[in-house]
C-alpha positions as CSV (number, residue, x, y, z in Angstrom):
1,M,0.0,-0.1,0.0
2,T,1.3,3.4,-1.0
3,T,1.7,5.9,2.0
4,P,0.0,9.2,1.4
5,D,2.3,12.1,0.8
6,H,0.9,14.0,3.9
7,A,1.9,11.0,6.1
8,L,5.5,11.3,5.1
9,R,5.8,15.0,6.2
10,R,8.2,15.8,9.0
11,D,7.7,19.6,9.3
12,S,4.3,19.5,10.9
13,F,3.6,22.5,13.2
14,Y,0.6,21.3,15.1
15,G,0.3,19.3,18.3
16,R,-2.3,16.7,19.2
17,R,-5.0,15.8,16.6
18,K,-7.9,14.8,18.9
19,G,-9.3,15.5,22.4
20,H,-12.5,14.1,23.8
21,N,-14.7,11.8,21.7
22,L,-17.2,13.5,19.5
23,R,-21.0,13.0,20.0
24,A,-22.6,11.0,17.3
25,G,-24.3,14.2,15.9
26,Q,-21.1,16.1,15.9
27,A,-19.2,13.4,14.1
28,E,-22.0,13.1,11.5
29,T,-22.0,16.8,10.9
30,L,-18.2,16.9,10.7
31,A,-18.1,14.1,8.2
32,D,-20.8,15.8,6.0
33,V,-19.3,19.2,6.1
34,L,-15.7,17.9,5.3
35,A,-17.1,15.8,2.5
36,R,-18.5,18.9,0.9
37,L,-16.0,21.5,1.8
38,S,-12.6,19.9,2.2
39,V,-10.0,21.2,-0.2
40,D,-8.6,18.3,-2.2
41,V,-4.8,18.8,-2.7
42,S,-4.5,15.6,-4.7
43,E,-6.0,17.5,-7.6
44,P,-4.4,20.4,-9.4
45,A,-5.1,23.9,-7.9
46,P,-7.5,26.0,-9.9
47,A,-6.1,29.0,-11.7
48,A,-8.7,31.1,-9.8
49,L,-9.3,30.1,-6.2
50,S,-12.7,31.8,-6.3
51,S,-13.8,28.7,-8.2
52,L,-13.5,26.6,-5.1
53,F,-16.5,28.3,-3.4
54,E,-20.3,27.8,-3.8
55,A,-20.9,31.5,-3.3
56,P,-19.5,34.2,-5.7
57,V,-16.4,35.6,-4.0
58,G,-13.7,38.1,-4.8
59,D,-10.7,38.0,-2.5
60,V,-9.6,34.7,-0.9
61,V,-8.2,34.6,2.7
62,L,-6.4,31.8,4.4
63,E,-6.8,31.3,8.3
64,I,-4.2,28.9,9.8
65,G,-5.2,27.1,13.0
66,F,-8.6,28.5,13.6
67,G,-9.2,26.7,16.9
68,G,-13.1,26.5,17.4
69,G,-13.7,28.7,14.4
70,E,-15.0,31.8,16.2
71,H,-13.0,34.2,13.9
72,L,-13.5,32.2,10.7
73,V,-17.2,31.9,11.1
74,H,-17.7,35.6,12.2
75,R,-15.7,36.8,9.2
76,A,-17.4,34.5,6.8
77,T,-20.9,35.7,8.0
78,T,-20.1,39.3,8.0
79,E,-18.0,39.4,4.7
80,P,-20.0,37.0,2.4
81,T,-18.1,38.1,-0.7
82,V,-14.7,37.1,0.7
83,G,-13.8,33.4,0.3
84,R,-12.1,31.9,3.4
85,I,-10.1,28.7,3.6
86,G,-9.7,27.5,7.2
87,V,-7.0,25.1,8.3
88,E,-7.4,23.2,11.7
89,P,-5.9,19.7,12.2
90,F,-7.4,19.4,15.7
91,V,-10.5,17.3,15.2
92,N,-12.6,18.8,18.1
93,G,-11.9,22.3,16.8
94,M,-12.9,21.4,13.3
95,A,-16.1,19.7,14.5
96,K,-17.1,22.9,16.4
97,A,-16.5,25.0,13.4
98,A,-18.2,22.6,11.0
99,S,-21.4,22.8,13.2
100,A,-21.4,26.5,13.0
101,I,-20.7,26.6,9.2
102,D,-23.5,24.1,8.7
103,A,-26.0,26.0,10.9
104,G,-25.1,29.2,9.1
105,E,-25.3,27.6,5.6
106,L,-22.0,29.5,4.8
107,A,-21.2,29.0,1.1
108,N,-17.9,31.1,1.1
109,V,-15.9,28.7,3.3
110,R,-13.6,25.8,2.5
111,L,-11.7,23.6,5.0
112,F,-8.4,21.7,5.3
113,D,-7.8,19.4,8.3
114,R,-4.1,18.6,7.9
115,D,-0.8,20.5,8.0
116,A,-1.2,24.0,6.6
117,A,2.3,23.8,4.9
118,E,0.9,21.1,2.7
119,L,-1.9,23.4,1.5
120,L,0.5,26.4,1.2
121,D,2.6,24.3,-1.2
122,W,-0.5,23.4,-3.2
123,L,-1.9,27.0,-3.6
124,P,-1.3,28.9,-6.8
125,P,1.2,31.9,-6.6
126,A,-0.2,35.4,-5.7
127,S,-3.7,33.8,-5.1
128,L,-4.4,35.1,-1.5
129,A,-5.3,38.5,-0.3
130,A,-4.4,37.8,3.3
131,I,-3.2,35.1,5.7
132,D,-4.3,35.1,9.3
133,L,-2.3,33.2,12.0
134,L,-4.3,34.1,15.2
135,Y,-3.1,32.9,18.6
136,P,-1.1,29.9,17.3
137,D,0.4,27.4,19.6
138,P,3.4,29.2,21.0
139,W,5.4,26.1,21.6
140,P,7.0,27.9,24.8
141,K,9.8,25.4,25.5
142,F,13.0,26.4,23.8
143,R,13.5,22.8,22.4
144,H,10.2,23.1,20.6
145,W,10.7,26.6,19.0
146,K,11.6,24.8,15.7
147,R,7.9,24.0,15.6
148,R,6.6,27.4,15.7
149,F,4.8,28.1,12.5
150,V,6.5,31.4,11.8
151,S,9.8,30.6,10.2
152,E,11.9,31.6,7.3
153,K,10.6,28.7,5.3
154,N,6.9,29.4,6.0
155,L,7.3,33.1,5.4
156,T,8.7,32.3,2.0
157,R,5.7,30.0,1.5
158,F,3.5,33.1,2.5
159,A,5.3,35.3,0.1
160,R,4.7,32.9,-2.8
161,V,1.0,32.7,-2.3
162,L,0.2,36.2,-1.3
163,R,-0.4,38.7,-3.9
164,P,1.7,42.0,-3.9
165,G,0.3,44.2,-1.1
166,G,-1.4,41.2,0.5
167,L,-1.4,41.0,4.3
168,F,0.0,38.5,6.9
169,R,-1.9,39.1,10.2
170,F,-0.5,37.6,13.4
171,A,-2.0,37.7,16.9
172,S,-0.4,36.3,20.1
173,D,-0.4,36.9,23.8
174,I,3.0,35.3,24.2
175,E,5.7,38.0,24.3
176,S,8.5,35.7,23.2
177,Y,6.5,34.6,20.1
178,V,5.7,38.2,19.2
179,E,9.3,39.1,19.3
180,W,10.2,35.9,17.4
181,T,7.7,36.9,14.7
182,L,9.0,40.4,14.5
183,L,12.6,39.3,14.1
184,H,11.8,36.7,11.5
185,V,9.7,39.2,9.4
186,R,12.5,41.8,9.8
187,D,14.9,39.4,8.4
188,H,12.7,38.3,5.4
189,A,13.0,40.5,2.2
190,E,9.4,40.1,1.1
191,F,7.6,41.6,4.1
192,S,7.3,44.8,5.9
193,W,5.6,45.7,9.3
194,T,2.9,48.3,8.7
195,A,2.7,49.7,12.3
196,R,3.1,53.4,12.6
197,D,2.3,53.7,16.4
198,A,1.6,51.4,19.4
199,D,-2.1,51.4,18.8
200,D,-1.4,49.5,15.4
201,W,-0.3,46.5,17.4
202,R,-2.0,46.8,20.8
203,K,-5.6,47.0,19.4
204,P,-7.3,44.2,17.3
205,W,-8.3,44.7,13.7
206,D,-11.6,46.3,12.7
207,G,-14.4,43.8,13.1
208,W,-12.4,41.5,15.5
209,P,-14.8,39.2,17.3
210,G,-12.4,37.8,19.8
211,T,-11.5,34.1,20.3
212,R,-11.6,31.7,23.1
213,Y,-7.8,31.6,23.3
214,E,-7.7,35.4,23.6
215,Q,-10.3,35.3,26.4
216,K,-8.1,32.7,28.2
217,A,-5.1,35.0,27.9
218,F,-7.1,37.9,29.4
219,R,-8.2,35.8,32.3
220,E,-4.6,34.8,33.0
221,G,-3.4,38.5,32.8
222,R,-1.9,38.5,29.4
223,Q,-2.6,41.1,26.6
224,G,-2.6,40.3,23.0
225,S,-0.4,41.8,20.2
226,Y,-1.9,42.3,16.7
227,L,0.7,42.4,14.0
228,T,0.1,43.2,10.4
229,F,2.7,42.7,7.7
230,Q,2.5,43.5,4.1
231,R,3.8,41.6,1.1
232,R,6.1,43.8,-0.9
């Protein structure tokens, strides 16, 4: 039997794949939604990503590691002409988002439940308006820092799939990861930080709905940083 390409990857950036067992209804909804909306990277990518969506869309935005889908679903609901591809390998988070997508009958969403690097390598060049990486796993232990998603290799992936002027938006409550991201972007020729004053990184973006990870950070006394970088 041939091993799938994604099973051979060694540069995965996520942790565990599954938490508590899904209820029967959750599992059924998840299977149905993924059958309809999962991006198939075994097929060639379309020249126009807008053709992936059931609804007519213009710009396409990628959200990597959407957790329970609070931000993804909110944006898809309030911005119906923007196509959104959400990546989340954690089964329970994907199940929560799938239920909300199904209930909202959202036609401008597609999903991917494996490593985001695999999807990034599949996407056509200059095909995205923005990439959102919001409260990603900080991998706080030094020996795990190589698993942080922000890296020279992944920034190069971002630069390939973002159109000129496209945005990379990053949010975290972990100071070391914020500093890590600023340093990596500073050293990458294809991106520039758009901040002009402190409010540009202390305040969330317009229309920000908050996420459960952000609320957890607030409860524990940490504040978020909201960084926007532009593809040159």
